[in-house]
N, C-alpha and C positions, 0 to 999 in steps of 0.2 A: 860551202861549211862545213866540215868535217862532226857527222854526229856521233858520240861514244855511247857506249854501255850506261856509263853512268847518269849521262845525259835523258836516257830513255827511264832510265828508272824514276829519276827525279822528277819528270815532268809524270810520271802515271802515277808516283806518290801524289802530285799536287792533286793528279787530276781526280783519285781516289778521293781526297779530303775534303773539293770543291762538291763532288757529287754528294762526300758524306753531308757538308753544311748544308745542299737542297734538300736533302732527307730529312736534316735534323729540324731546318724552315717548313717543311709538307708536313711534319708533325703538329709542329707548335700549330698552323692554322690549322691544323685539322682540331688539333685540342679547346683551341680560344677562339676559332672562326673568325679570327681578325686578320688582316695585311700585314701589320707591321708588329714586333715588340718592341721596338725603338724608336726615336727620329732618326737615328742612322741607318736604320734598315729602308727608312725612304722618304729624303727630308721633303720631297713637296706635297706625297701624301700627310703628311705628320702636319707641316704647316695650316694645309686645309683642314687636317681633324681640328689643331686648337683655334682654325676662326669659328668654325662651326661650333666646336662646342661652347665658346664664349657664347656665342649669339642664342643656343639653345639653352645657355643658364640665365640669360635673360630672360627668355621666353618664360621660362619655368619659373623663375620668379614671381614674374606678370601672371600665369596664367593658376598657378597652384596654391599661389599664396595672397598678393596682393588679391587681384580678383574676390577669391573667395570669402577675405576677409571684408572686404568692402561688399559684395552681396549679404554676407549674415549683419554689417554694423547697418546695411540699409535694412533689412528686413526685419531689424528690433525696430527701426523708425519710424517704417509704414505699421506695425502693431500696435506701437504706442500711437502712431495719428489713427488709422482706424478706431481704437480706445476712443478718443478723442474727439471725434466726430458723432461717434452711437454716442458718447454722452450731450452730448451738445445737441445731438437728435431729440433725446429723451429729454433735456432739458426746453427743448421747442416745443416740445408735447403737452410738457407740462405745463408752458405757458396759453397757448393754446386752449389747455383744456380751463385753465382759471382765467383767462383774458373770455372768452364766452360764457364763463358763470354754472358749465358745464360736470358738475361735481354736487356734493351734497355734503353740508354742513360738516356732518361726518367723516367724510374724507380728507380732511382739512390733516389730519395729526400724518395722514398716511402722506398727502403732500409734503410736508413738512418734513418726516425721515428721508423723501427722498431724494429734494432739495440737499437737505447736509449730505447726503450717502455720494449726491452728486459732486457737490461743491471739494468731496474729498478726495474721489476717484477722480477729475479733469485732473486738477494741479499733481498729484500724485502719479500721473507718465511723465512727468515734467524731472523726473529721477530716474526715470529708461537706463538701463546699461546696459553693452554688449561687455561679456569676460571683466564687467568692473571700469569699464571706461563709461561714463554716461555722456549719452548721446547728443542732448540741447546746451550743451553745455562752450561749444565750441572746443576748442585747445585745449581747456582750462576740462581734462576729460575724468582727473582726481577728482573735482568737484561736483555739488550738488547743486540742481538748478532751484529747486525749494529750499525752502528750511525745514527741518529737523528737530524734532525734542530733544538730541543732544545739539547743536549749534546752534540756535534762537534764542540763545543770550548774546546778540551783538548791538552795535552802537555806529549807528550811521548818519553820515550829514550828507544828506539829497539833496540834488536841484532836478525840479522836473517841472516840464514847461506846456502850462493847459493854454486851450482855446477859446476862444467866445464860440467857436462854431459848433463846438461841442456841448455847449450850453444843453441842461435838460430843466422840465419846470418838476419840479416836484413840491408835495404838499407838508407843513410840518405840522403837525400837532401838539397843543397845549392843552392840562387837567386833565385830568380821568378819576371813573368813578373810582370809588371802593366802595367794596362791600360794607353797610352796618355790621358791627358786631354784635347790636346789641338792640334792645328796643328804645334807650337812651339815644344812643346815637340816629337814630331812623327821626323818634319825635323833635330831637334838636336841629333838626335840616334848616336849614337859612335863620337861624335867631341868632342870636349873640353869644350863646353859649355853645352853639353846634359851628359844621362845616357851611361856607355859605352853599348858594344854590350854582352861581360861579364858579365855585372850586372842584365841583363833580361833572360841570358841562362842560364835554370837548369845542376845543377850538379851532379852526384850520385855517392856516394861511400859505398861498403858494407864491416860491418864488423862482429864479433860475438860478442854478445852480453851477457848480467845474467841481471832480470829485479828485484827491490826491490819492496816489497807488495804494497808499496806506491811511488806516484809523488809528489810535493810538497815538497821535504824533506828541514827541515829548517838547518839542519847541520851533518856534518861527524864527526864522534869524533876516529875513526879509523875504517881501515880495517885488516883480519888478514887471511895472505893466507897462506895454512896448505897442506900441501903433503908427501910422503914418498919418501924418496929418496934410490940407488940403495939395501944400506945396510937392508931397510927396518925401518931406524931410521925416525918419525916425524921430519920434518922440517917447523917449524911457523916463517912468515915473519910480525912483527905489523907494522903500517906504523900508530902511533899517532899523531890525529892532536893535541891535548892537553892533559896536565897532568892532570888525573885524578886523584881524593883522597877522597876516599870513605865518609870522614867527612864532603865534600863539598856539598850543592848543586850542581847538573846536571846543567851548564851555557844553559842560551838561546840562538839563533841563531839570524842571519839577518842582522847585524852591527849596529844596531841602538842603542840610548841610552837606558836603563831603564829608570823610573821613581826614582830610588834613585841613579841615576847617576853612577849603575855599566853597562860594555857595552858588545858589544855583539859582536864576528867577523860575516865576511861577507866574500864572496870569487868573484874577476872580474880577469878572465881570469887564472885562476890556483891558484891564490896567495890569500892571506890572506889578509885583508884590516885594519884598524883602530888601525895600531901598530902590535906589537909582543906580546902584551897579550889585558886577556881578566879578568874585575873581574867579581869577587860574593861576595856574601854575606854568614860568615861563619855559621855554627850552634849555634854560640855564637852574632851573627848577628854582627859580624863585618867583613868591607872590606876587601877583599883577591884580592890578584893578580895569577892567572891562567895563565902561560904561556904556546905559543905552541908552540910545537916542530920543525913542521916543514910545510913550504906550499906545496912545491912542492920538491918532491925527488929524487931525480937524484944525476949525477956527475957536474962537471965543468961547464961540455958542456949544460947542460940542459937551461941555459941562455947566451946568448950572447953580453957579454957586449959593448956599446953601445950609439948612437946616434940617436932618433927616432924623427922627426917633424911631425907633422900633426896641420888642421884646426880643430877647435870645430867649435857648431852648429851658433855662435853668432861670424866667422869669426876669432876671437882668435887665434896664435899662439902657440901652444902645445908644449912644448921641453920635453921627457922621456931623462932623463939619468941614465945608466944605467953602473956599474962598479963593480967590485971585494970588497970583506968587508973586514976589518979586520981581522977576523976570516975565518979559512978554509971550504968551498963550502960556505959562505953567501954572497950574493948582496946587497949593495942598490940600490936602484932605487929612482929617482928624478924627479918629473914631476911641472914642471915649467909652468906657461901662463903669455901668455903677447898678447899685445894692438897693434894694426898701430904703436904706438908712441914708441913701446920698452918699456912701462910700465909695472908692473908686474902687475899684474891680480887677487886680492885674495892672501893666503898663498902657498907657494911650499909643494906640496904633497911629501914626505918623506915615504919610507917605508922599509924593511929590509925582505930578502927572504934566510931562513938557509934549508940546506939538512942535516936532523938528525933526526934518529927515534931508533928502537930498535927491536932486534932479538931475536925469546926465539926460543930454540931448547931442546925438550924435558921439556919443564921446565926450560930451564937455562938460562937466558939471557945474550943478550951479546949488548954494549955500539950502536952497530951502524948498520943501516941499511945494510944488505948484498946487497950490489950492483948487484954483481955478478952472485949470488944466485937469488936473486929474483924475484916473477914474481908480477908483473911485474919489470922493472927497474925504473922506472918514471909514476905519477901520477897527473894528473892535474884534479881540479876540479871546474865545471864551474856552474855558475849559472842556464841559459839555452843553448840552442843550438845558440840563436843570441852570446854569448859570444865566444864560441868552434867555431864558422866562425869567428870571429872577429880574434880570437888567433891565428886560421889555416893559415886566410892571411898574418899573418906577420911572422909568424915560419916557414909556411913549404914552397918549392921550387917548378919551373914547375907546372904541371897541380893541383896539389897535392894543393896549397895556392890557387885553385878557389873551391875545396871540401870541407867539414869538416873532416879532416885530426885525423887520429889517429896514432901516429909514430910504428914502428913495435916491439920494446920493453916497450909501455908502458902503460896506459891504460887512459878512461878520464872517468869521473862521472860525469853526467849531473843531478844536484836536479831535477832542476822544472820534471824532466819527469821520476828518478830514474831508468835510464838505468846506466849498466857499461857496456861499452865500451870497447874491447880491440884488440891492433893491433895484426898484423896476427903471429908473433914471439910469444907471450905471446899468442895466444890463443892455436895455435898449441902443444906448450909446459903444460900451462895447459890441455890440455886435453889427453897429453901422461900421464899426471902425478894425472889426475882423480885430482886437484888441488880443495880446496876447499874455498870459501870467506864468513870469518865472518862479517859483517857490523856491526858496532855499529854507531847508527845514530838518531835525533830528532826531531820528527812530533810537530808542534806546532797547529794545525789547524787540523780538518778533513772534506769530503764531508759524508753528510745524504748519508747513504746506502754504503759506505765504512764500513770492516770489521771491529771491533775492535782486535786491536792485542793483547789483552790480553788472545785471544782463540787459538793461533797459535807460538806466540814466548816469549821468557824473555825480561821481559819491566818492568819499571818503568813509574806510573803512576804519573808526577810533575804537576798535575793541580794545586794541594792544596798549592803549594809552591808560596809563596810572597814578589815578591823580593822589592816591595813599602813598608814593613811595618817595619817603623825606630826601633820599639821597638824590632827588630829583631826574629821578629815571624815567621817563615817558613813553617807552615804546616805540613801537614803529606805528607810524599809521600808512592806510594800503589807498593809493589815490586811482579810482579807475576812471576813463574818461572814453566816451563810447568813438566819440572823434576817430582815437588814433589808433582801435583797435578793433584789428581782423579774426576771426571767429573760424574763419572754412578750417576744414579738414580734408584736405586734398590727398588723394593716393592715385599714385603713379600704376598705369595699368597697361600701359602700352609705351611701346619708345615716342618720345617726344607728346607721349599726351597722359595728362592727371585729369582723377574729375573729382568733382567736390561732393561728399557722401552724406554732409551732415545738412540739417537745417538749424537754424540758430532758433532761439528761445521767441525772441522776438517775431518772427514769422509765423509763430503758429496760437501763440496767445499772448495777452498780456495782462493784470489784473482786473481790468475791467468786468471783466463776465467774474471773477471773484468778489467782486466789487455788488455787481449785480446779484448774484445771490446772496450774499448777504443780505440784499437790501429785501429781496425776497422771502426769506426767513424770517426776517425784522418784520414785514409786512401778514406774514400766514399766524408769527405769534400771537402780533397783537389782536389780530382778527379772533383768534381762538381764543384770546385770554378775555375779547371782550364778550364772547359769546358764552363763557364760562361766566363773565358775574352775570352775565343779564340771568341766565338761570338759577344762580344764587339767590338773585333776590326773587325769581319767580316762587321759591320754595320760601322764602319768608315770607309772601304774601301770601301761602295757604297753612303757613306756620298756626296754631293752635292759639299760642301765645301771642299771633300780631294781627287778632281779627277785628282791635274795634276801629270803629271809623276813624280817628284822626289818624290814627296808625297806619291805616292802610291808604291813608289819602298822601302822606309822606310818602309811602315807601311807591306808592302811584310815580310822586314826580322822578322815586331814584331811577324806577324801570324807566321812564321816558329819558333821562339820562343817560341811561346804561343800551336804551337801544338806537340814543341818538349814535352815538360812541360806538356801538357794535355795526350802524350802517357806513356811518363814516369810514372806517376800516377797511369792512368789505369791499367799499366803493374803488376804498386805495389801494388795496389787496388787485383790486378789479384790475387798476390801473396801471399798479407796477408790474405785475403779466402782462400788457398789454404793450409797454413801455422796452421791457426785458427781448418780449416777444422780436422787435425789432431788430434788436442787437444783436439776436441769437441767429438771423441769418447774414451780422458782418462778421461772425465771429466763424461761424459756417465755411462764406467764403472766404477766409484765411484758412481756414485747415484744409478745405480744398484743396486752394492754391500752391498750399504747402505737401499736400498728398500729391497732385499734379504734378509739380514740381521735380519731388520725389520720383516719381515714376518715369517721367522724361530721362532723366539721370540713373533709373533702373534700365528703360532701352537701350541705353547708350553702351548701359556697361553690359547688357546682353550679347548686342553686336560688335563690340570690342573680345569680349569674351569668345564669341564665333570665330572671329577672328587671327585669335592667338591660337585656338585650336588649331585652327588650320594650319596654320606657320607652325606650329608646335611640330606637326603632323609633317609636312614638306620638310624641314631642317633634319629632324630625326634619320627621316627617308634619306636625305644628301647624306648625313652623315654615315647614315649606314653602309650607304653603297661605296662611301670612301675608304672607309675604316674597316668592314665587313667582307669578307669574301662567302660564295654559296658551297655547302658542303661538297655537292657532284663536283666543283669544280678545285673544289682541294683537292678532290679524293681523285681526279684526272691529273692534278699537277703533281702528286703523290707519288702516285705508280710508275707517271713518266723517270721522276728524279730516282726513286725507289731502282726499276731498270737500269737507268743509265750507272747506277753507284753499282748494282750487281755486275753486271757487262767490264766497268775498269778495274772489280777486281780480278774478276775471270781474264781481261787480257793481262792484268800485272801477272797472275801466276804463271800466264805461258814465259811473257818476259823471264822471267825466273829458272825456268830450265835451260841447260847449258849446252851450249853444241857445238861443233870444232868450228861453224863458223863466228864462235866469240871471239876467239883467237885467230883468225885471220884475219 
């Protein structure tokens, strides 16, 4: 093959350019200390670099974002848990002090203040948040667990199930000492013109009770008692206070009229007032009647027909006539008020009481309530304990008429306290049959610090329902079903590894602790008040105006009653502390279990973090080896490239020199 001079010059130029490219590559490598600048420089290195970068990005997401976020979330939860445990421990310490009586009478004010502070503190932890996200409310991190002043005006329909296994034996007290205001009141004790001694002598009665999660219940829709009979068949007795229609909005309560003219039911002495119906607006905006099915369940002996005459606060005569109604099991009660001349005052009040409900046995509904096998046979609903005491005085006999009384086969429900109180026979049978009670009730306002029901019970938020909308707009009902809702917050902390970082509210605490502290506060307050009454009467006994023999004798009777009340409330306070002391261990165990669960998850997160740290280091090292070059190696390569380049220039220069041989 003939090689021409032009060919040699062309090849020399090409070699110079190639060496120049290598020098440029070396200079770039020296500047960036990486092997390639673009994928075409080395496709194998480029593909491997892309794969390693993708893997490193995922590891960085886990190690630098997800894991630290999970750690902080769990740190906030752990701090809240620690505070809860400390508060419950303080509560337990107070219970030990209260149950052993190792305190002075003057300490009660301090104990009361501590209880109130603990009650507020424990449940304030429920709203603990991380970066504005509440940690105990599951996926609804924008919501609080505990009501605040800003959102306590809510309306809920709640279904809560209680068990006879949770019975508590509790004392209820009737009558209270009133400190006489003057000498006349003292000397008139137990006379025709003064207080009867029974009116200021405390009486106690003990019953087993179950408690709703909330007090100040607005209305009671139904109670369902469930147990298994000897054959294992499930027996359900449902006491339905009002007909329920899923197409209608659950009506409000409290007995007053709504702005649109619809009415609400109320209870007085266990009897539904304001007629036999309440009206609501349907979804279409039409007003419809909702009939109640019973107010007082039981046989005809539950109400005694007859006439009762009393004086009201204005001195008028109030005559109440109870007579059997035209339908079986119903009664007509008419109340007429007359003045001193015999003239009727106002309009006579007439109401009807019926005995009717439904029974469901394994899903099959019967028309009438089973008064033979039911637990209980009779149910009474009262607004407050005062109404219960008034009913007891009129319906009980003997010494029971002085007490707050529950018939052996009956149940009393107090809406103000949320107590379900059972007669002896009923409580014994319910315990033997392990009966559960499902209570469906309405609550139309909450106190700041109370737990929101949607985290604990099946319930319906009816707050958006507006009964005053004349166009029929009724708002949106929010239904919460605990069985279908999951509240876990899961973080992806590694490839194919997720970790639950939150604890659900019901894993830590519930309203029982709150109700227990309310009981303790009430018990301490009663003991404190009774001691104050005793001291005031002692002061009267030393007063110069009360020194005559008759007044001193009467004051001695007042003091005896006051001292008895003080002893009763002091003993009850001690019993209450003992009862709550046992519950504190349950609350502590629950909180400690939550802390342990969180600790185990924290340990798992630490191990994952260590593994991600090692993986980040390994992948980073692999990527560096794949992408980068050592500076000394670059310098050696660059020197070689530059030397070759300079040599090629020298060689090309020599080729440019002309000689005779160029023309031969």
